[in-house]
C-alpha positions, 0 to 999 in steps of 0.5 A: 025837257023834251028834245026832238031832232029832225034830220033831212037831206043826205045822199038818199034824202031820207028824213029821220026824226027822234025824240027824248024826254029827259024828265025821268032820266037820272042824267037829265042835268047832263042832257039839259046842259048839252041841249042849252049849248047846242041851242045857243050855237044854232040858227033861227033859219035853216042854213045852206048846207053842202050837197048830200049833207044833212040839215038838222032841226033841233027843238027843245021844249018848243024852242027850235034852231037849225044847223047843217053839216059840216058846220055843226059844233061839237055840242050839236053833233053830240046832242044830235047823235044821242037823240037819234040813237036813244030817241023813239 
C-alpha cells in the first residue's frame, strides 16, 4: 500500500509532501487499518479550513480524500503525523 500526504496552508503557506510504502513493513496491517479509517472520514473535495490552518490531501493506492484543520479525526491526525514523520 502506498500512502501519500500533501499538506498545504499554514502561516507560511509552505507545502509539505511525504509518502510511505507499506509493502515491506512488518507493521503493514496496522498502517492499512489506519489508512482505511482515515479515508472513510475524508471528503471528496477540499473542505473550507480556518485562516492559517493546514489542508491535507491523503492518497492511498490512487484513492484521494481531503481534510483540514481543525476538523481532523484522530485517525486522520495520526496517519498524517506518521506519514509526514516517516515518509520520504
